[in-house]
N, C-alpha and C positions, 0 to 999 in steps of 0.2 A: 792756704796762708797761715802763717803763724801770727797769734794778738796778742794784745797785752803786753805786760811786761816782758815775755820772754823775746817777742820782735824786738824791743828795745835793745836787749843785750845782744841778741845774734846779729842785730843790724851795727849796732856800734862795733863788733869784731868784724864784721865784713867791709864795714867803711875802712878801718884800719888796713884790713885786708888790702883792698882796691886802691888804697893811697900807695901801696907798694907796686901798684901796676899790675897785679896778678892777672896773668893771660886768663881768656875763659874760652872754654872748649869752644868749637865753631859751630858742634852739632849736639843739641839736647832734645829731650823729650822721647828718647826711646827706651826701652826697658831700663830701671835701676842699673843691672849689670852692665848694660852696654854703656850707658851714662858713665859708670865708673871706669870701663875699658877707656874711652874716649877722652878720659883727663889726659892722656898722652897724646899729643897730636904733631904734625910737622905744620911749621909758619913758614909761608914763604915759597910754597910750592915744591917743585921738584929737587931745586937747589935749596931749600929752607933747612930750617934749624928745628931739632926736637925741642918740645916744649912740654913741662911738666906742670900740670895745673895744681898739683898736690905736693907741694914742694916745702909746706910748715904745716905744722897742726893749725894755725889760722887758716890755712887755705881750705883745710878739711872742714872746718867750721863753716866757712861760706858755703862749701858743697853740700853739706848737711842742710844749712839752711835753705838753700835753691831747691833742694829737693824735698823738704819737710812734708809736703802735701801725699807724698808717696810712702812716708817712712811710718811705721807705728809709732804710736805715742811712748811705747817704752815704758821702763821704770824712770820716774819722775827724776829730771836732774840733766838730762842730755841737753837742754836750751840753757841751763843757767852754770854750767860746769865748761870750762875749756877744753878742748881735745888735747891730749898730751901727745908725746912722742910715741908710746907704746902704740895707741889707737891709729895713727898715722902709718907706723909699720905693718900695723894688722890691714889696714885697706889697701896699701900698696902691695903686699902679698896677694890679699884675694885679687887686686887688679891683675897682676903678673899671671896668676893661673888663669883667670876667666880669659884673658886675651889669648892665652895658647890654646885653651879649649876651644876659644872661637876660632883660631885659626885653624884647627885639626876639624874642626865639623865643617867649615867653607870647603878645605881642602879634602873631604870626606875622608879623613886618616884616622887611626886609632886615637883613643884618648890617652894624653900622658897621665901615668898613675899617679905622680906626683901632685900633680896639678888637679887633679881629682880629688885627691886628699885634702888639699888645702882648703877646695870647696866646700866639701862635706864638713870637715871640721869646723868651719866657720859658720856653717848653714846651722849645726847644733846651739850655737848661741842664741838662736831664736825661739827657742822651746819657750813656749807657755802655755796656761791652762786656765780655765774659769772657775773660780771659788764662791761662794755664796758669802756675802757681805753682812755687815753688823746690821743693827737696826736702822741706821740712817742711809744703807746703801742699798737700796732695791732691787739693784742689778746686780748681775756678776761681777766681780771683781776679778781681772787679769794678772796673774802672777807669773814672773819670768823665773827661769830658771839661774840665767845670768844677771847678776846684780849690778855690772857695770853697762848703764845705759848707753855708752859709745859702742860697747861690743855688741848689744843687742842689735843696734843699727846695723852693724857689720854682718850679722847674722839674715837681717832681713835683705841685704843685697845679695849675699850668697845665695838665699832662697829664691830670688829673682833671677839668677844664673841657672840654678838647678832648673826652673821652671822654662827659662828659654833653651837651654842645651838639652833637655829630655821631655820636652813638649811639643807638640806639632808646629809650633812656630820657628822652630830650628829649620824647618825647610825654606824659609825666607829670610834666613840669616845671611848677609851678603857683607863682604870687603869691598869698601869703595875703590871702583875701577879706574880711578885718575891715579897716573905716575906720582910716586911720591907721597900720596895719601895713605894714613895707616888706620883710617877709623870705620867701625862696624856699622851696620843698622839693620833693621829689620824691614824689608822691600814692601813698602804700601802699595805699589801697583807692578804689573809685568814689567814695565818699561824703566823702572828706576834701576840706574847704573851708579849714580852719584850720591854721596853721604850728602851734599848741599848743593844747591845751585851754582855756588861758587866753584866749585871743582867741575861740573858740568861746562860751566863758560870758559874755565882755564884749558880745559881739554880741545873745545871747540876753536878758540883762538889759535891755539897751539897746531892744530890739523889745519886751518886757514892759512897760517904762515907757511906750513909745508907745501901746500898745494901751490900758494905763489910763487915758491921759491923753484918749485919743480917745473 
């Protein structure tokens, strides 16, 4: 949880965003890369509409605040400087690339080279190294190759995607089996088919209605 003055600033921007009734993704708590992918979702079931929870830079601020515990501290400034359009564009490009790579992984198809290039280029933004600090800094000081704090966070999400898609957890990556749902999740148990209980309930209700009509 972000504490202190940073919380106040982010909370104020988050409240302003929520006042515009920004829709929140129905599934969170997955690896960072999947939580980014799942910021586009269908609201209303099979005949629902596509929703984008990252429509504005303020939406991106809210999403980053919600995932602060999973993000690196990065260069000082991301909690006090609002996201700009260029940051939003970067996150949305990464989201599109990760969604395509997740789709290919689940379908056991070759990876799209352009999507791979987007993820790899973004991951380089998270490059950092430790240095010895001054007399008042007893521990190592982390330096970042990328000076823009929001782009460092973009890199961190891309690294999460690399770990997801190239590591052993990729074997548990699933697309929700509910018709009309476009969310992805890492399977937590062998029988899990749905992203959320809501999707599972919707499928069971539809199945029940079909059986009654037959």
